KEGU-459672 format. One record per atom (N, C-alpha, C): chain; y negated, z, x. Coordinates in nm, 4 decimals, always signed. Example, Ala and Ser with C-alpha at 12.3 -4.5 7.8 and 13.67 -1.06 7.14 Angstrom:
<sites>
(site "A",(+0.5690,+0.7800,+1.3190)),
(site "A",(+0.4500,+0.7800,+1.2300)),
(site "A",(+0.3300,+0.7800,+1.3200)),
(site "A",(+0.2250,+0.7080,+1.2850)),
(site "A",(+0.1060,+0.7140,+1.3670)),
(site "A",(-0.0030,+0.7870,+1.2900)),
</sites>
This chain:
<sites>
(site "A",(-5.1853,+15.3036,+18.3591)),
(site "A",(-5.1196,+15.2429,+18.2493)),
(site "A",(-5.2186,+15.1532,+18.1723)),
(site "A",(-5.3463,+15.1815,+18.1780)),
(site "A",(-5.4429,+15.1024,+18.1112)),
(site "A",(-5.4673,+14.9708,+18.1760)),
(site "A",(-5.4152,+14.9574,+18.3001)),
(site "A",(-5.4348,+14.8231,+18.3720)),
(site "A",(-5.3444,+14.7158,+18.3178)),
(site "A",(-5.2326,+14.7545,+18.2521)),
(site "A",(-5.1374,+14.6567,+18.2086)),
(site "A",(-5.1925,+14.5437,+18.1203)),
(site "A",(-5.2682,+14.5725,+18.0134)),
(site "A",(-5.3230,+14.4635,+17.9312)),
(site "A",(-5.4161,+14.3788,+18.0172)),
(site "A",(-5.4966,+14.4397,+18.1076)),
(site "A",(-5.5853,+14.3529,+18.1907)),
(site "A",(-5.5111,+14.2632,+18.2821)),
(site "A",(-5.4044,+14.3145,+18.3365)),
(site "A",(-5.3158,+14.2328,+18.4279)),
(site "A",(-5.2517,+14.1153,+18.3494)),
(site "A",(-5.2119,+14.1486,+18.2272)),
(site "A",(-5.1504,+14.0394,+18.1476)),
(site "A",(-5.2499,+13.9304,+18.1259)),
(site "A",(-5.3716,+13.9658,+18.0887)),
(site "A",(-5.4788,+13.8653,+18.0653)),
(site "A",(-5.5083,+13.7884,+18.1864)),
(site "A",(-5.5106,+13.8564,+18.2987)),
(site "A",(-5.5346,+13.7903,+18.4286)),
(site "A",(-5.4259,+13.6905,+18.4641)),
(site "A",(-5.3003,+13.7339,+18.4388)),
(site "A",(-5.1908,+13.6384,+18.4627)),
(site "A",(-5.2017,+13.5203,+18.3758)),
(site "A",(-5.2308,+13.5452,+18.2511)),
(site "A",(-5.2397,+13.4290,+18.1536)),
(site "A",(-5.3568,+13.3440,+18.1864)),
(site "A",(-5.4753,+13.4063,+18.2244)),
(site "A",(-5.5820,+13.3236,+18.2625)),
(site "A",(-5.5535,+13.2382,+18.3820)),
(site "A",(-5.4766,+13.2892,+18.4805)),
(site "A",(-5.4365,+13.2156,+18.5913)),
(site "A",(-5.3429,+13.0963,+18.5590)),
(site "A",(-5.2747,+13.1162,+18.4554)),
(site "A",(-5.1802,+13.0108,+18.4038)),
(site "A",(-5.2383,+12.9322,+18.2832)),
(site "A",(-5.3583,+12.9415,+18.2565)),
(site "A",(-5.4230,+12.8798,+18.1386)),
(site "A",(-5.3958,+12.7279,+18.1374)),
(site "A",(-5.4103,+12.6620,+18.2454)),
(site "A",(-5.3824,+12.5218,+18.2414)),
(site "A",(-5.2443,+12.4873,+18.2036)),
(site "A",(-5.1470,+12.5637,+18.2633)),
(site "A",(-5.0026,+12.5252,+18.2190)),
(site "A",(-4.9815,+12.5667,+18.0707)),
(site "A",(-5.0401,+12.6738,+18.0245)),
(site "A",(-5.0285,+12.7020,+17.8858)),
(site "A",(-5.0909,+12.5939,+17.7932)),
(site "A",(-5.2096,+12.5503,+17.8384)),
(site "A",(-5.2774,+12.4459,+17.7546)),
(site "A",(-5.1946,+12.3203,+17.7401)),
(site "A",(-5.1068,+12.2910,+17.8345)),
(site "A",(-5.0247,+12.1736,+17.8254)),
(site "A",(-4.9050,+12.1879,+17.7310)),
(site "A",(-4.8718,+12.3154,+17.6920)),
(site "A",(-4.7575,+12.3328,+17.5972)),
(site "A",(-4.8048,+12.3104,+17.4634)),
(site "A",(-4.7205,+12.2523,+17.3809)),
(site "A",(-4.7483,+12.2240,+17.2415)),
(site "A",(-4.6571,+12.3048,+17.1495)),
(site "A",(-4.7119,+12.3490,+17.0322)),
(site "A",(-4.6264,+12.4188,+16.9434)),
(site "A",(-4.5205,+12.3251,+16.8773)),
(site "A",(-4.4089,+12.3868,+16.8476)),
(site "A",(-4.2984,+12.3184,+16.7902)),
(site "A",(-4.3308,+12.2889,+16.6472)),
(site "A",(-4.2905,+12.1725,+16.5932)),
(site "A",(-4.3036,+12.1367,+16.4544)),
(site "A",(-4.2336,+12.2405,+16.3639)),
(site "A",(-4.2963,+12.2868,+16.2606)),
(site "A",(-4.2397,+12.3919,+16.1694)),
(site "A",(-4.1032,+12.3521,+16.1153)),
(site "A",(-4.0753,+12.2238,+16.0942)),
(site "A",(-3.9518,+12.1832,+16.0446)),
(site "A",(-3.8371,+12.2161,+16.1396)),
(site "A",(-3.8668,+12.2104,+16.2675)),
(site "A",(-3.7652,+12.2422,+16.3687)),
(site "A",(-3.7393,+12.4012,+16.3659)),
(site "A",(-3.8449,+12.4748,+16.3494)),
(site "A",(-3.8270,+12.6195,+16.3374)),
(site "A",(-3.7505,+12.6501,+16.2092)),
(site "A",(-3.7770,+12.5865,+16.1021)),
(site "A",(-3.7105,+12.6115,+15.9828)),
(site "A",(-3.5501,+12.5934,+15.9895)),
(site "A",(-3.5098,+12.4939,+16.0715)),
(site "A",(-3.3752,+12.4738,+16.0947)),
(site "A",(-3.3041,+12.5874,+16.1673)),
(site "A",(-3.3807,+12.6755,+16.2303)),
(site "A",(-3.3277,+12.7873,+16.3071)),
(site "A",(-3.3289,+12.9165,+16.2322)),
(site "A",(-3.3919,+12.9123,+16.1102)),
(site "A",(-3.3829,+13.0367,+16.0293)),
(site "A",(-3.2423,+13.0528,+15.9752)),
(site "A",(-3.2040,+13.1787,+15.9482)),
(site "A",(-3.0709,+13.2010,+15.8990)),
(site "A",(-3.0502,+13.1434,+15.7646)),
(site "A",(-2.9265,+13.0902,+15.7451)),
(site "A",(-2.8849,+13.0323,+15.6117)),
(site "A",(-2.7820,+13.1261,+15.5477)),
(site "A",(-2.7529,+13.2330,+15.6164)),
(site "A",(-2.6528,+13.3294,+15.5687)),
(site "A",(-2.6875,+13.3817,+15.4360)),
(site "A",(-2.5881,+13.4034,+15.3493)),
(site "A",(-2.6094,+13.4664,+15.2194)),
(site "A",(-2.6031,+13.6255,+15.2410)),
(site "A",(-2.6996,+13.6844,+15.1652)),
(site "A",(-2.6967,+13.8349,+15.1673)),
(site "A",(-2.6513,+13.8793,+15.0315)),
(site "A",(-2.5436,+13.9615,+15.0184)),
(site "A",(-2.4984,+13.9998,+14.8884)),
(site "A",(-2.6065,+14.0695,+14.8078)),
(site "A",(-2.6217,+14.0202,+14.6861)),
(site "A",(-2.7215,+14.0765,+14.5973)),
(site "A",(-2.8557,+14.0163,+14.6042)),
(site "A",(-2.8784,+13.9289,+14.7073)),
(site "A",(-3.0101,+13.8643,+14.7336)),
(site "A",(-3.0003,+13.7141,+14.7043)),
(site "A",(-3.1123,+13.6589,+14.6660)),
(site "A",(-3.1216,+13.5111,+14.6478)),
(site "A",(-3.2116,+13.4673,+14.7620)),
(site "A",(-3.1644,+13.3653,+14.8333)),
(site "A",(-3.2456,+13.3026,+14.9424)),
(site "A",(-3.3397,+13.2010,+14.8816)),
(site "A",(-3.4682,+13.2175,+14.9074)),
(site "A",(-3.5679,+13.1224,+14.8713)),
(site "A",(-3.5743,+13.0033,+14.9611)),
(site "A",(-3.6393,+12.8990,+14.9216)),
(site "A",(-3.6516,+12.7774,+15.0164)),
(site "A",(-3.7451,+12.8246,+15.1353)),
(site "A",(-3.7140,+12.7761,+15.2562)),
(site "A",(-3.7995,+12.8073,+15.3709)),
(site "A",(-3.9309,+12.7333,+15.3608)),
(site "A",(-4.0300,+12.7975,+15.4235)),
(site "A",(-4.1588,+12.7287,+15.4356)),
(site "A",(-4.2063,+12.7263,+15.5818)),
(site "A",(-4.3115,+12.6417,+15.6066)),
(site "A",(-4.3555,+12.6401,+15.7435)),
(site "A",(-4.4965,+12.5819,+15.7465)),
(site "A",(-4.5658,+12.6079,+15.8564)),
(site "A",(-4.7051,+12.5584,+15.8648)),
(site "A",(-4.7499,+12.5585,+16.0083)),
(site "A",(-4.8607,+12.4892,+16.0359)),
(site "A",(-4.9302,+12.4921,+16.1578)),
(site "A",(-5.0709,+12.5401,+16.1333)),
(site "A",(-5.1139,+12.6507,+16.1925)),
(site "A",(-5.2514,+12.7044,+16.1702)),
(site "A",(-5.3268,+12.6911,+16.2939)),
(site "A",(-5.4583,+12.6692,+16.2834)),
(site "A",(-5.5494,+12.6514,+16.3979)),
(site "A",(-5.6490,+12.7687,+16.3890)),
(site "A",(-5.6638,+12.8318,+16.5101)),
(site "A",(-5.7581,+12.9434,+16.5224)),
(site "A",(-5.8490,+12.9102,+16.6413)),
(site "A",(-5.9579,+12.9827,+16.6565)),
(site "A",(-6.0422,+12.9530,+16.7674)),
(site "A",(-5.9767,+12.9677,+16.9053)),
(site "A",(-5.8639,+13.0383,+16.9131)),
(site "A",(-5.7875,+13.0604,+17.0364)),
(site "A",(-5.6677,+12.9721,+17.0580)),
(site "A",(-5.6362,+12.8837,+16.9601)),
(site "A",(-5.5295,+12.7938,+16.9750)),
(site "A",(-5.4476,+12.7792,+16.8425)),
(site "A",(-5.3548,+12.6933,+16.8473)),
(site "A",(-5.2749,+12.6617,+16.7265)),
(site "A",(-5.1493,+12.7528,+16.7321)),
(site "A",(-5.0904,+12.7771,+16.6163)),
(site "A",(-4.9641,+12.8429,+16.6072)),
(site "A",(-4.8835,+12.7730,+16.4973)),
(site "A",(-4.7553,+12.7683,+16.5224)),
(site "A",(-4.6600,+12.7126,+16.4254)),
(site "A",(-4.5699,+12.8247,+16.3743)),
(site "A",(-4.5365,+12.8103,+16.2479)),
(site "A",(-4.4534,+12.9156,+16.1965)),
(site "A",(-4.3570,+12.8624,+16.0845)),
(site "A",(-4.2482,+12.9359,+16.0648)),
(site "A",(-4.1537,+12.9086,+15.9599)),
(site "A",(-4.0997,+13.0417,+15.9036)),
(site "A",(-4.0762,+13.0461,+15.7809)),
(site "A",(-4.0210,+13.1766,+15.7241)),
(site "A",(-3.9313,+13.1433,+15.6057)),
(site "A",(-3.8496,+13.2399,+15.5812)),
(site "A",(-3.7617,+13.2401,+15.4575)),
(site "A",(-3.7551,+13.3773,+15.4097)),
(site "A",(-3.7559,+13.3869,+15.2727)),
(site "A",(-3.7498,+13.5191,+15.2026)),
(site "A",(-3.6102,+13.5233,+15.1292)),
(site "A",(-3.5563,+13.6412,+15.1267)),
(site "A",(-3.4457,+13.6841,+15.0395)),
(site "A",(-3.4960,+13.7884,+14.9425)),
(site "A",(-3.4643,+13.7739,+14.8133)),
(site "A",(-3.5075,+13.8717,+14.7143)),
(site "A",(-3.3967,+13.9029,+14.6207)),
(site "A",(-3.4025,+14.0277,+14.5695)),
(site "A",(-3.3079,+14.0738,+14.4655)),
(site "A",(-3.3810,+14.0451,+14.3325)),
(site "A",(-3.3059,+14.0220,+14.2229)),
(site "A",(-3.3656,+14.0053,+14.0934)),
(site "A",(-3.4177,+14.1465,+14.0366)),
(site "A",(-3.5025,+14.1456,+13.9486)),
(site "A",(-3.5500,+14.2657,+13.8845)),
(site "A",(-3.6962,+14.2870,+13.8956)),
(site "A",(-3.7414,+14.3890,+13.8255)),
(site "A",(-3.8848,+14.4220,+13.8161)),
(site "A",(-3.9408,+14.4545,+13.9484)),
(site "A",(-3.8653,+14.5353,+14.0298)),
(site "A",(-3.9115,+14.5833,+14.1608)),
(site "A",(-3.8084,+14.5259,+14.2614)),
(site "A",(-3.8284,+14.4028,+14.3028)),
(site "A",(-3.7302,+14.3433,+14.3917)),
(site "A",(-3.7283,+14.4006,+14.5333)),
(site "A",(-3.6166,+14.3981,+14.5927)),
(site "A",(-3.6065,+14.4225,+14.7349)),
(site "A",(-3.6251,+14.2927,+14.8034)),
(site "A",(-3.6990,+14.2876,+14.9147)),
(site "A",(-3.7301,+14.1656,+14.9766)),
(site "A",(-3.7091,+14.1785,+15.1229)),
(site "A",(-3.6438,+14.0697,+15.1817)),
(site "A",(-3.6254,+14.0593,+15.3249)),
(site "A",(-3.6953,+13.9331,+15.3671)),
(site "A",(-3.7762,+13.9348,+15.4687)),
(site "A",(-3.8378,+13.8222,+15.5186)),
(site "A",(-3.8079,+13.7953,+15.6642)),
(site "A",(-3.7752,+13.6643,+15.7031)),
(site "A",(-3.7408,+13.6319,+15.8332)),
(site "A",(-3.8459,+13.5242,+15.8753)),
(site "A",(-3.9081,+13.5437,+15.9866)),
(site "A",(-4.0154,+13.4434,+16.0310)),
(site "A",(-4.0016,+13.4241,+16.1807)),
(site "A",(-4.0373,+13.3001,+16.2181)),
(site "A",(-4.0400,+13.2558,+16.3529)),
(site "A",(-4.1846,+13.1989,+16.3727)),
(site "A",(-4.2579,+13.2554,+16.4759)),
(site "A",(-4.3855,+13.2031,+16.4987)),
(site "A",(-4.3850,+13.1562,+16.6464)),
(site "A",(-4.4468,+13.0319,+16.6676)),
(site "A",(-4.4544,+12.9764,+16.7974)),
(site "A",(-4.6003,+12.9867,+16.8508)),
(site "A",(-4.6208,+13.0663,+16.9456)),
(site "A",(-4.7597,+13.0907,+17.0033)),
(site "A",(-4.7862,+13.0164,+17.1317)),
(site "A",(-4.7143,+12.9038,+17.1575)),
(site "A",(-4.7263,+12.8215,+17.2783)),
(site "A",(-4.8669,+12.7871,+17.3116)),
(site "A",(-4.9532,+12.7553,+17.2141)),
(site "A",(-5.0949,+12.7180,+17.2383)),
(site "A",(-5.1929,+12.8293,+17.2164)),
(site "A",(-5.1513,+12.9488,+17.1819)),
(site "A",(-5.2314,+13.0584,+17.1532)),
(site "A",(-5.2331,+13.1527,+17.2717)),
(site "A",(-5.3205,+13.1487,+17.3617)),
(site "A",(-5.3173,+13.2245,+17.4882)),
(site "A",(-5.3261,+13.3768,+17.4595)),
(site "A",(-5.4145,+13.4201,+17.3784)),
(site "A",(-5.4347,+13.5737,+17.3524)),
(site "A",(-5.3082,+13.6282,+17.2915)),
(site "A",(-5.2527,+13.5524,+17.1869)),
(site "A",(-5.1314,+13.6057,+17.1264)),
(site "A",(-5.0123,+13.6074,+17.2237)),
(site "A",(-5.0086,+13.5193,+17.3151)),
(site "A",(-4.9070,+13.5247,+17.4165)),
(site "A",(-4.9141,+13.6505,+17.5068)),
(site "A",(-5.0363,+13.6890,+17.5339)),
(site "A",(-5.0578,+13.8134,+17.6052)),
(site "A",(-5.0042,+13.9285,+17.5315)),
(site "A",(-5.0313,+13.9298,+17.3998)),
(site "A",(-4.9774,+14.0449,+17.3205)),
(site "A",(-4.8219,+14.0439,+17.3078)),
(site "A",(-4.7707,+13.9213,+17.3078)),
(site "A",(-4.6206,+13.9104,+17.3090)),
(site "A",(-4.5615,+13.9772,+17.4348)),
(site "A",(-4.6231,+13.9419,+17.5457)),
(site "A",(-4.5796,+14.0057,+17.6712)),
(site "A",(-4.5901,+14.1605,+17.6674)),
(site "A",(-4.6976,+14.2064,+17.6130)),
(site "A",(-4.7130,+14.3511,+17.5947)),
(site "A",(-4.6014,+14.4137,+17.5097)),
(site "A",(-4.5665,+14.3438,+17.4005)),
(site "A",(-4.4606,+14.3901,+17.3093)),
(site "A",(-4.3352,+14.4076,+17.3888)),
(site "A",(-4.3048,+14.3166,+17.4808)),
(site "A",(-4.1774,+14.3162,+17.5532)),
(site "A",(-4.1813,+14.4182,+17.6667)),
(site "A",(-4.2906,+14.4677,+17.7100)),
(site "A",(-4.2992,+14.5525,+17.8305)),
(site "A",(-4.2903,+14.7034,+17.7908)),
(site "A",(-4.3404,+14.7407,+17.6712)),
(site "A",(-4.3387,+14.8811,+17.6368)),
(site "A",(-4.2027,+14.9251,+17.5977)),
(site "A",(-4.1593,+15.0415,+17.6478)),
(site "A",(-4.0198,+15.0919,+17.6238)),
(site "A",(-4.0427,+15.2368,+17.5646)),
(site "A",(-3.9363,+15.2760,+17.4949)),
(site "A",(-3.9368,+15.4172,+17.4510)),
(site "A",(-3.9179,+15.4227,+17.2993)),
(site "A",(-3.9388,+15.5439,+17.2484)),
(site "A",(-3.9272,+15.5728,+17.1031)),
(site "A",(-4.0327,+15.6678,+17.0629)),
(site "A",(-4.0893,+15.6422,+16.9409)),
(site "A",(-4.1968,+15.7331,+16.8883)),
(site "A",(-4.1524,+15.7732,+16.7486)),
(site "A",(-4.1580,+15.8978,+16.7184)),
(site "A",(-4.1263,+15.9491,+16.5866)),
(site "A",(-4.2515,+16.0131,+16.5212)),
(site "A",(-4.2666,+15.9808,+16.3907)),
(site "A",(-4.3705,+16.0463,+16.3160)),
(site "A",(-4.3031,+16.0940,+16.1791)),
(site "A",(-4.3842,+16.1560,+16.1014)),
(site "A",(-4.3354,+16.1988,+15.9642)),
(site "A",(-4.2954,+16.0751,+15.8805)),
(site "A",(-4.3759,+15.9654,+15.9008)),
(site "A",(-4.3507,+15.8480,+15.8219)),
(site "A",(-4.2390,+15.7599,+15.8710)),
(site "A",(-4.2053,+15.7720,+16.0002)),
(site "A",(-4.0991,+15.6835,+16.0514)),
(site "A",(-4.0861,+15.6819,+16.1992)),
(site "A",(-4.0418,+15.5677,+16.2528)),
(site "A",(-4.0199,+15.5601,+16.3984)),
(site "A",(-4.0483,+15.4177,+16.4429)),
(site "A",(-4.0630,+15.4119,+16.5793)),
(site "A",(-4.0664,+15.2807,+16.6444)),
(site "A",(-3.9889,+15.3007,+16.7748)),
(site "A",(-3.9018,+15.2003,+16.8075)),
(site "A",(-3.8273,+15.2147,+16.9234)),
(site "A",(-3.8069,+15.0747,+16.9874)),
(site "A",(-3.7890,+15.0712,+17.1224)),
(site "A",(-3.7654,+14.9512,+17.1963)),
(site "A",(-3.6142,+14.9092,+17.1661)),
(site "A",(-3.5995,+14.7741,+17.1592)),
(site "A",(-3.4703,+14.7178,+17.1357)),
(site "A",(-3.4532,+14.5929,+17.2217)),
(site "A",(-3.3287,+14.5629,+17.2557)),
(site "A",(-3.2964,+14.4412,+17.3215)),
(site "A",(-3.1916,+14.3698,+17.2319)),
(site "A",(-3.2279,+14.2544,+17.1862)),
(site "A",(-3.1482,+14.1808,+17.0900)),
(site "A",(-3.0502,+14.0878,+17.1749)),
(site "A",(-2.9240,+14.0859,+17.1302)),
(site "A",(-2.8229,+14.0058,+17.1993)),
(site "A",(-2.8281,+14.0188,+17.3524)),
(site "A",(-2.8655,+14.1420,+17.3987)),
(site "A",(-2.8623,+14.1613,+17.5461)),
(site "A",(-2.9706,+14.0913,+17.6238)),
(site "A",(-3.0681,+14.0278,+17.5556)),
(site "A",(-3.1592,+13.9457,+17.6272)),
(site "A",(-3.3054,+13.9505,+17.5771)),
(site "A",(-3.3197,+13.9506,+17.4517)),
(site "A",(-3.4596,+13.9417,+17.3892)),
(site "A",(-3.5126,+14.0866,+17.3546)),
(site "A",(-3.6298,+14.1166,+17.4178)),
(site "A",(-3.6853,+14.2466,+17.4062)),
(site "A",(-3.7837,+14.2497,+17.2942)),
(site "A",(-3.7878,+14.3676,+17.2247)),
(site "A",(-3.8868,+14.3827,+17.1116)),
(site "A",(-3.8892,+14.5247,+17.0616)),
(site "A",(-3.9184,+14.5401,+16.9317)),
(site "A",(-3.9312,+14.6714,+16.8690)),
(site "A",(-3.8590,+14.6741,+16.7368)),
(site "A",(-3.8036,+14.7910,+16.7075)),
(site "A",(-3.7519,+14.8254,+16.5729)),
(site "A",(-3.8435,+14.9298,+16.5101)),
(site "A",(-3.8800,+14.9140,+16.3892)),
(site "A",(-3.9695,+15.0043,+16.3189)),
(site "A",(-3.9088,+15.0395,+16.1864)),
(site "A",(-3.9093,+15.1624,+16.1505)),
(site "A",(-3.8614,+15.2201,+16.0238)),
(site "A",(-3.9733,+15.2986,+15.9638)),
(site "A",(-3.9913,+15.2755,+15.8321)),
(site "A",(-4.0938,+15.3536,+15.7564)),
(site "A",(-4.0184,+15.4261,+15.6441)),
(site "A",(-4.0046,+15.5574,+15.6541)),
(site "A",(-3.9293,+15.6374,+15.5562)),
(site "A",(-3.9997,+15.6364,+15.4163)),
(site "A",(-4.1330,+15.6372,+15.4191)),
(site "A",(-4.2082,+15.6472,+15.2956)),
(site "A",(-4.1924,+15.5263,+15.2107)),
(site "A",(-4.1873,+15.4078,+15.2778)),
(site "A",(-4.1829,+15.2804,+15.2034)),
(site "A",(-4.0425,+15.2174,+15.2076)),
(site "A",(-3.9466,+15.2890,+15.2644)),
(site "A",(-3.8149,+15.2369,+15.2788)),
(site "A",(-3.8207,+15.0961,+15.3401)),
(site "A",(-3.9129,+15.0766,+15.4360)),
(site "A",(-3.9289,+14.9471,+15.5098)),
(site "A",(-3.8774,+14.9586,+15.6442)),
(site "A",(-3.8213,+14.8464,+15.6879)),
(site "A",(-3.7658,+14.8351,+15.8215)),
(site "A",(-3.8138,+14.7000,+15.8750)),
(site "A",(-3.8249,+14.6982,+16.0070)),
(site "A",(-3.8664,+14.5676,+16.0712)),
(site "A",(-3.8153,+14.5654,+16.2109)),
(site "A",(-3.7718,+14.4505,+16.2496)),
(site "A",(-3.7218,+14.4198,+16.3844)),
(site "A",(-3.8076,+14.2979,+16.4347)),
(site "A",(-3.8793,+14.3165,+16.5472)),
(site "A",(-3.9535,+14.1979,+16.5986)),
(site "A",(-3.9190,+14.1906,+16.7473)),
(site "A",(-3.9059,+14.0653,+16.7936)),
(site "A",(-3.8687,+14.0435,+16.9311)),
(site "A",(-3.9222,+13.9054,+16.9765)),
(site "A",(-3.9206,+13.8905,+17.1039)),
(site "A",(-3.9753,+13.7746,+17.1694)),
(site "A",(-3.8667,+13.6836,+17.2267)),
(site "A",(-3.8724,+13.5544,+17.2105)),
(site "A",(-3.7857,+13.4576,+17.2653)),
(site "A",(-3.8609,+13.3622,+17.3469)),
(site "A",(-3.8230,+13.3435,+17.4799)),
(site "A",(-3.8889,+13.2460,+17.5658)),
(site "A",(-4.0310,+13.2674,+17.5895)),
(site "A",(-4.0719,+13.3844,+17.5809)),
(site "A",(-4.2182,+13.4269,+17.6012)),
(site "A",(-4.3156,+13.3513,+17.5191)),
(site "A",(-4.2670,+13.2915,+17.4013)),
(site "A",(-4.3632,+13.2278,+17.3194)),
(site "A",(-4.3280,+13.2319,+17.1713)),
(site "A",(-4.2022,+13.2597,+17.1366)),
(site "A",(-4.1646,+13.2699,+16.9957)),
(site "A",(-4.1512,+13.4173,+16.9579)),
(site "A",(-4.2152,+13.4526,+16.8489)),
(site "A",(-4.2078,+13.5919,+16.7928)),
(site "A",(-4.1185,+13.5791,+16.6665)),
(site "A",(-3.9993,+13.6442,+16.6713)),
(site "A",(-3.9141,+13.6513,+16.5583)),
(site "A",(-3.9259,+13.7832,+16.4861)),
(site "A",(-3.9553,+13.7880,+16.3597)),
(site "A",(-3.9709,+13.9069,+16.2857)),
(site "A",(-3.8747,+13.9076,+16.1675)),
(site "A",(-3.7975,+14.0110,+16.1531)),
(site "A",(-3.7076,+14.0331,+16.0316)),
(site "A",(-3.7422,+14.1602,+15.9784)),
(site "A",(-3.7895,+14.1579,+15.8508)),
(site "A",(-3.8364,+14.2863,+15.7871)),
(site "A",(-3.8044,+14.2897,+15.6485)),
(site "A",(-3.8019,+14.4056,+15.5881)),
(site "A",(-3.7764,+14.4212,+15.4483)),
(site "A",(-3.8299,+14.5499,+15.3915)),
(site "A",(-3.8592,+14.5425,+15.2615)),
(site "A",(-3.9031,+14.6580,+15.1862)),
(site "A",(-3.7929,+14.7072,+15.0931)),
(site "A",(-3.7844,+14.8307,+15.0818)),
(site "A",(-3.6740,+14.8959,+14.9983)),
(site "A",(-3.5396,+14.8544,+15.0522)),
(site "A",(-3.5243,+14.8414,+15.1847)),
(site "A",(-3.3995,+14.8080,+15.2463)),
(site "A",(-3.3567,+14.9277,+15.3336)),
(site "A",(-3.2763,+15.0169,+15.2781)),
(site "A",(-3.2409,+15.1415,+15.3446)),
(site "A",(-3.1579,+15.1248,+15.4685)),
(site "A",(-3.0860,+15.0229,+15.4755)),
(site "A",(-2.9888,+14.9926,+15.5845)),
(site "A",(-3.0407,+14.8932,+15.6780)),
(site "A",(-3.0804,+14.9288,+15.7965)),
(site "A",(-3.1336,+14.8319,+15.8939)),
(site "A",(-3.0310,+14.7317,+15.9397)),
(site "A",(-2.9030,+14.7684,+15.9189)),
(site "A",(-2.7992,+14.6738,+15.9494)),
(site "A",(-2.8111,+14.5374,+15.8815)),
(site "A",(-2.8695,+14.5431,+15.7578)),
(site "A",(-2.8999,+14.4152,+15.6800)),
(site "A",(-2.9853,+14.3215,+15.7653)),
(site "A",(-3.0822,+14.3773,+15.8251)),
(site "A",(-3.1775,+14.2964,+15.9120)),
(site "A",(-3.1032,+14.2459,+16.0309)),
(site "A",(-3.0207,+14.3263,+16.0936)),
(site "A",(-2.9511,+14.2787,+16.2140)),
(site "A",(-2.8418,+14.1774,+16.1825)),
(site "A",(-2.7881,+14.1818,+16.0640)),
(site "A",(-2.6871,+14.0740,+16.0249)),
(site "A",(-2.7579,+13.9401,+16.0144)),
(site "A",(-2.8865,+13.9385,+15.9760)),
(site "A",(-2.9621,+13.8105,+15.9752)),
(site "A",(-2.9930,+13.7650,+16.1041)),
(site "A",(-3.0296,+13.8588,+16.1991)),
(site "A",(-3.0563,+13.8229,+16.3410)),
(site "A",(-2.9332,+13.7606,+16.4055)),
(site "A",(-2.8174,+13.8314,+16.3721)),
(site "A",(-2.6906,+13.7808,+16.4341)),
(site "A",(-2.6601,+13.6380,+16.3887)),
(site "A",(-2.7044,+13.5988,+16.2651)),
(site "A",(-2.6763,+13.4686,+16.2099)),
(site "A",(-2.7752,+13.3597,+16.2653)),
(site "A",(-2.8705,+13.4009,+16.3437)),
(site "A",(-2.9636,+13.3011,+16.4045)),
(site "A",(-2.9156,+13.2469,+16.5369)),
(site "A",(-2.9478,+13.1178,+16.5632)),
(site "A",(-2.9107,+13.0597,+16.6889)),
(site "A",(-3.0262,+13.0795,+16.7891)),
(site "A",(-3.0301,+13.1916,+16.8459)),
(site "A",(-3.1499,+13.2302,+16.9384)),
(site "A",(-3.1464,+13.1345,+17.0624)),
(site "A",(-3.0247,+13.1044,+17.1233)),
(site "A",(-3.0292,+13.0158,+17.2353)),
(site "A",(-3.0906,+12.8783,+17.2056)),
(site "A",(-3.0689,+12.8287,+17.0817)),
(site "A",(-3.1321,+12.6977,+17.0424)),
(site "A",(-3.2801,+12.7133,+17.0294)),
(site "A",(-3.3210,+12.8302,+16.9792)),
(site "A",(-3.4663,+12.8525,+16.9694)),
(site "A",(-3.5263,+12.8588,+17.1162)),
(site "A",(-3.4660,+12.9187,+17.2053)),
(site "A",(-3.5061,+12.9289,+17.3406)),
(site "A",(-3.5281,+12.7881,+17.4008)),
(site "A",(-3.4425,+12.7056,+17.3641)),
(site "A",(-3.4439,+12.5660,+17.4218)),
(site "A",(-3.5552,+12.4780,+17.3771)),
(site "A",(-3.6166,+12.5119,+17.2591)),
(site "A",(-3.7239,+12.4425,+17.2030)),
(site "A",(-3.8466,+12.4499,+17.3053)),
(site "A",(-3.9014,+12.3479,+17.3445)),
(site "A",(-4.0159,+12.3483,+17.4382)),
(site "A",(-4.1152,+12.2414,+17.3945)),
</sites>
């Protein structure tokens, strides 16, 4: 079981030239694929986006937040990150999609999910923080994360995922 991460790095190292030729998508294109759906009781904030450079490569990201009014708002965040130029992060994405199963603790759970019958990832629930998160990988390079605090119904997150055009995200290259 310990060999899996090493094998992933070896595969990626073997494909380093091909990976180096891929470029991250402009954040404005990612922003267009964020959900525009209204959530009852929430206000959708304007989307943001950026390109960040690290020693291991560049990454592009876009996100949008939904918030409820009040002193202690409930917040849902949707983000898309493009790791096309970030070799090590892509190895971690592959690892995320390969692990299967469910783990339970006193604080919450983590379980494998398949979104829309195609995109593999994880669903995490934290009972102490009333926090939920769903993250999954599209086209071996995009990490989509939908998470919230004080969101007791994980169906809220899945409704935003359903509103996203994931096939169009997959087509971005």
